[in-house]
C-alpha positions as CSV (number, residue, x, y, z in Angstrom):
1,L,70.6,147.0,-52.2
2,T,69.8,143.9,-54.1
3,G,72.6,142.0,-52.3
4,R,74.4,141.3,-55.6
5,Y,77.1,143.9,-55.1
6,R,77.5,142.9,-51.4
7,Q,78.0,139.2,-52.4
8,V,80.7,140.1,-54.9
9,E,82.3,142.4,-52.3
10,L,82.3,139.7,-49.6
11,A,83.8,137.1,-52.1
12,A,86.6,139.5,-53.1
13,L,87.3,140.4,-49.4
14,A,87.5,136.7,-48.6
15,M,89.9,135.9,-51.4
16,G,91.9,139.1,-50.7
17,S,92.2,138.2,-47.0
18,L,94.7,135.6,-48.0
19,E,97.1,138.4,-48.7
20,F,97.4,139.2,-45.0
21,T,99.7,136.2,-44.8
22,Y,102.4,138.4,-46.3
23,F,102.7,140.2,-43.0
24,I,103.6,136.8,-41.4
25,T,106.0,135.9,-44.1
26,M,107.7,139.3,-43.8
27,A,108.2,138.6,-40.1
28,L,109.7,135.2,-40.9
29,S,112.0,136.4,-43.6
30,L,113.9,139.3,-42.1
31,S,116.2,140.2,-39.3
32,W,114.4,142.8,-37.2
33,A,117.7,144.4,-36.3
34,D,118.6,144.9,-39.9
35,F,115.1,146.2,-40.6
36,R,115.3,148.7,-37.8
37,D,118.8,149.9,-38.8
38,S,117.9,150.3,-42.5
39,F,114.5,151.9,-41.8
40,F,116.2,154.9,-40.1
41,H,118.8,155.3,-42.9
42,L,116.5,155.8,-45.9
43,S,118.1,157.4,-48.9
44,F,115.7,160.2,-49.8
45,G,118.6,162.3,-51.1
46,D,119.2,159.7,-53.8
47,M,116.9,160.4,-56.8
48,D,117.0,156.8,-58.0
49,Y,115.7,155.7,-54.6
50,C,112.9,158.4,-54.7
51,F,112.0,157.1,-58.2
52,L,111.8,153.6,-56.9
53,V,109.6,154.7,-54.0
54,A,107.3,156.5,-56.4
55,A,107.2,153.5,-58.8
56,N,106.2,151.2,-56.0
57,I,103.4,153.5,-54.8
58,G,102.3,153.9,-58.4
59,A,102.3,150.1,-58.9
60,V,99.8,149.7,-56.0
61,V,97.5,152.7,-56.2
62,M,96.5,152.9,-59.8
63,P,94.1,155.2,-61.6
64,W,91.6,152.4,-62.4
65,M,91.1,152.2,-58.6
66,I,89.7,155.7,-58.6
67,W,87.3,154.8,-61.4
68,Y,86.4,151.6,-59.6
69,Q,85.6,153.5,-56.4
70,Q,83.4,155.9,-58.3
71,S,81.4,153.0,-59.9
72,A,81.2,151.2,-56.5
73,I,79.6,154.3,-55.0
74,V,77.0,154.2,-57.8
75,D,76.5,150.5,-57.5
76,K,76.0,150.7,-53.7
77,R,73.6,153.6,-54.3
78,L,75.3,155.7,-51.7
79,Q,73.9,159.1,-50.9
80,P,75.9,162.3,-50.1
81,C,75.5,161.6,-46.4
82,H,77.5,158.3,-46.9
83,L,80.4,159.8,-48.7
84,N,82.5,160.5,-45.6
85,N,82.4,156.8,-44.7
86,A,83.3,155.9,-48.3
87,R,86.3,158.2,-48.2
88,Q,87.5,156.7,-45.0
89,E,87.1,153.2,-46.5
90,T,89.1,154.3,-49.5
91,A,91.9,155.8,-47.4
92,F,92.0,152.7,-45.2
93,G,92.2,150.5,-48.4
94,A,94.9,152.6,-49.9
95,A,97.0,152.3,-46.7
96,L,96.3,148.6,-46.4
97,T,97.4,147.9,-50.0
98,Q,100.6,149.9,-49.4
99,G,101.2,147.8,-46.3
100,I,100.7,144.6,-48.2
101,M,102.9,145.7,-51.1
102,S,105.6,146.7,-48.6
103,S,105.4,143.3,-46.8
104,V,105.9,141.5,-50.1
105,I,108.9,143.6,-51.0
106,I,110.4,143.1,-47.5
107,T,109.7,139.4,-47.6
108,A,111.5,139.2,-51.0
109,A,114.4,141.5,-50.0
110,G,114.9,139.7,-46.7
111,S,114.8,136.3,-48.3
112,I,117.2,137.2,-51.2
113,W,119.5,139.1,-48.8
114,R,119.8,136.1,-46.5
115,T,120.0,133.5,-49.3
116,A,122.7,135.4,-51.3
117,G,124.7,136.2,-48.2
118,R,125.9,139.6,-47.2
119,A,129.5,139.0,-48.3
120,R,128.4,138.6,-51.9
121,L,125.9,141.5,-52.2
122,P,125.2,143.0,-54.5
123,N,124.5,139.5,-55.8
124,P,126.2,139.0,-59.2
125,N,123.3,136.7,-60.2
126,P,120.1,138.1,-58.6
127,P,116.9,136.2,-59.3
128,T,115.4,137.2,-62.6
129,E,112.9,134.4,-63.1
130,I,109.9,133.7,-60.9
131,G,111.3,130.2,-60.2
132,E,114.6,131.7,-58.9
133,F,112.7,134.2,-56.8
134,S,110.4,131.5,-55.4
135,A,113.4,129.3,-54.6
136,A,115.1,132.2,-52.6
137,V,111.9,133.0,-50.7
138,S,111.1,129.3,-50.1
139,A,114.6,128.6,-48.7
140,R,114.4,131.5,-46.3
141,L,110.9,130.7,-45.1
142,S,111.6,127.0,-44.7
143,A,114.6,127.9,-42.5
144,H,112.4,130.0,-40.2
145,G,108.8,128.9,-40.8
146,G,109.1,125.4,-42.3
147,L,106.4,124.3,-44.6
148,V,104.0,126.7,-42.8
149,G,106.0,129.7,-44.1
150,Q,105.9,128.4,-47.6
151,V,102.2,127.7,-47.5
152,L,101.5,131.2,-46.1
153,F,103.5,132.8,-48.9
154,A,101.7,130.7,-51.5
155,G,98.4,131.6,-49.9
156,G,99.2,135.3,-50.4
157,L,100.1,134.7,-54.0
158,L,96.8,132.8,-54.4
159,G,94.8,135.6,-52.8
160,G,96.4,138.3,-55.0
161,S,95.8,136.2,-58.1
162,L,92.2,135.5,-57.3
163,V,91.4,139.2,-56.6
164,G,93.4,140.2,-59.8
165,A,91.4,137.7,-61.9
């Protein structure tokens, strides 16, 4: 290897590591009792719910990732004996991206649920703009994590943006 691919890979991993903050913001934004109760009452019999699950998975694991993985194998000059490790890395990465996606959704849902108040849900005016969403998440995270919670969520947004760019 020339080191060029490895340098880009390390830079992307460093930027993407900021997204791990979403796991912390998820813990700050929800009630674990509500999470546990709703986790065991999933609505897989509801086709709209199944469509939402499929859409979320499709939004995270995209076809271009497969093409990227193929080109990464070529760029790394991997041999057939290395393919098993490459497959394991790909499986781990797919599971990790699903975990990050879930933590963002849970952070948002927990924040909006708590900000709107259970008595008014479904909220007649759910957040539709990024500013409204940000205000709901910020209010919840400042209540439980203070400025640290807000900075962590912003760090996750920054990490995702840098990797996406």
